[in-house]
C-alpha positions as semicolon CSV with decimal commas, in nm:
position;residue;x (nm);y (nm);z (nm)
1;X;10,952;1,638;1,015
2;X;11,199;1,492;1,265
3;X;10,958;1,222;1,379
4;X;10,902;1,123;1,015
5;X;11,279;1,095;0,969
6;X;11,309;0,877;1,278
7;X;11,016;0,648;1,199
8;X;11,066;0,613;0,826
9;X;11,444;0,628;0,822
10;X;11,563;0,450;1,134
11;X;11,297;0,210;1,262
12;X;11,319;-0,033;0,966
13;X;11,695;-0,056;1,014
14;X;11,655;-0,153;1,380
15;X;11,451;-0,456;1,279
16;X;11,784;-0,609;1,175
17;X;11,958;-0,719;1,496
18;X;12,312;-0,676;1,359
19;X;12,238;-0,321;1,246
20;X;12,070;-0,237;1,576
21;X;12,380;-0,353;1,764
22;X;12,602;-0,154;1,529
23;X;12,394;0,159;1,592
24;X;12,449;0,121;1,966
25;X;12,822;0,090;1,906
26;X;12,803;0,405;1,693
27;X;12,627;0,583;1,979
28;X;12,899;0,497;2,231
29;X;13,190;0,568;1,994
30;X;13,122;0,822;1,719
31;X;12,868;1,017;1,928
32;X;12,983;0,967;2,289
33;X;13,327;0,809;2,265
34;X;13,606;0,849;2,517
35;X;13,962;0,723;2,491
36;X;14,279;0,727;2,694
37;X;14,567;0,950;2,596
38;X;14,860;0,903;2,827
39;X;14,730;0,931;3,183
40;X;14,415;1,122;3,094
41;X;14,081;1,051;2,931
42;X;13,986;1,250;2,622
43;X;13,652;1,289;2,446
44;X;13,628;1,229;2,072
45;X;13,254;1,173;2,025
46;X;13,064;1,441;1,833
47;X;12,782;1,447;2,088
48;X;13,032;1,522;2,363
49;X;13,231;1,778;2,169
50;X;12,916;1,968;2,076
51;X;12,777;1,983;2,431
52;X;12,982;2,181;2,681
53;X;12,770;2,052;2,969
54;X;12,801;1,685;2,878
55;X;13,170;1,728;2,796
56;X;13,233;1,851;3,151
57;X;13,007;1,582;3,293
58;X;13,166;1,288;3,108
59;X;13,512;1,385;3,234
60;X;13,394;1,424;3,594
61;X;13,359;1,157;3,863
62;X;12,980;1,134;3,813
63;X;12,933;0,885;3,525
64;X;13,040;0,523;3,526
65;X;13,333;0,452;3,290
66;X;13,381;0,103;3,148
67;X;13,643;-0,038;2,909
68;X;13,529;-0,040;2,546
69;X;13,415;-0,398;2,486
70;X;13,193;-0,395;2,180
71;X;13,010;-0,717;2,262
72;X;12,877;-0,541;2,574
73;X;12,847;-0,199;2,412
74;X;12,630;-0,349;2,135
75;X;12,357;-0,445;2,382
76;X;12,383;-0,148;2,619
77;X;12,077;0,076;2,639
78;X;12,127;0,451;2,621
79;X;11,928;0,763;2,692
80;X;11,869;1,052;2,455
81;X;11,700;1,289;2,702
82;X;11,976;1,337;2,960
83;X;12,350;1,291;3,007
84;X;12,468;0,932;2,971
85;X;12,498;0,744;3,300
86;X;12,792;0,549;3,157
87;X;13,055;0,582;2,887
88;X;13,294;0,334;2,731
89;X;13,663;0,420;2,726
90;X;13,897;0,285;2,457
91;X;14,267;0,235;2,526
92;X;14,336;0,486;2,246
93;X;14,156;0,638;1,950
94;X;14,326;0,382;1,724
95;X;14,206;0,106;1,957
96;X;13,847;0,231;1,918
97;X;13,878;0,244;1,538
98;X;14,024;-0,106;1,522
99;X;13,756;-0,252;1,749
100;X;13,475;-0,091;1,546
101;X;13,634;-0,209;1,221
102;X;13,662;-0,565;1,355
103;X;13,304;-0,564;1,482
104;X;13,170;-0,430;1,152
105;X;13,349;-0,715;0,973
106;X;13,135;-0,965;1,167
107;X;12,804;-0,820;1,042
108;X;12,673;-1,054;0,773
109;X;12,598;-0,891;0,439
110;X;12,518;-1,045;0,101
111;X;12,767;-0,827;-0,086
112;X;13,113;-0,673;-0,074
113;X;13,224;-0,323;-0,159
114;X;13,532;-0,188;-0,330
115;X;13,667;0,165;-0,354
116;X;13,769;0,263;-0,708
117;X;14,040;0,529;-0,678
118;X;14,012;0,622;-1,046
119;X;13,643;0,715;-1,028
120;X;13,651;0,792;-0,653
121;X;13,340;0,581;-0,603
122;X;13,241;0,285;-0,394
123;X;13,121;-0,009;-0,602
124;X;12,888;-0,274;-0,466
125;X;13,001;-0,622;-0,568
126;X;12,692;-0,838;-0,547
127;X;12,711;-1,067;-0,850
128;X;12,964;-1,283;-1,032
129;X;12,982;-1,051;-1,335
130;X;13,103;-0,763;-1,116
131;X;13,359;-0,990;-0,951
132;X;13,487;-1,101;-1,292
133;X;13,524;-0,737;-1,403
134;X;13,714;-0,662;-1,081
135;X;13,943;-0,963;-1,128
136;X;14,013;-0,864;-1,490
137;X;14,087;-0,507;-1,381
138;X;14,331;-0,619;-1,112
139;X;14,493;-0,864;-1,353
140;X;14,548;-0,592;-1,616
141;X;14,694;-0,354;-1,356
142;X;14,954;-0,604;-1,234
143;X;15,012;-0,779;-1,565
């Protein structure tokens, strides 16, 4: 079942270069992210926090630590069968979030999204009719 998930669910997405780069950024942030806090380095990645062995390893002198630069992170290979030989360290957790947000904004997409707080849903805005409805809604709220 897991191989089916990987092949059918992930492989098509990696055929898009922008998405493939984003997935590598995800790997080195959400899964294996490190950030500075004062004079120390802290782990925030889920893969690190769920693995006692890798958590100890990533905070030791053994792996290579590089500054979080998403242009480099996006093309960095990674391993899934052993501890990472290198990790990227953000200046802070907020720095990591801001860098990921800025990188994601550069990924071309043929649509926009909007969160509707009244329905608590995310709406895809991919045609002029939806944009007109949004503009009318905003106009009525401020008018």
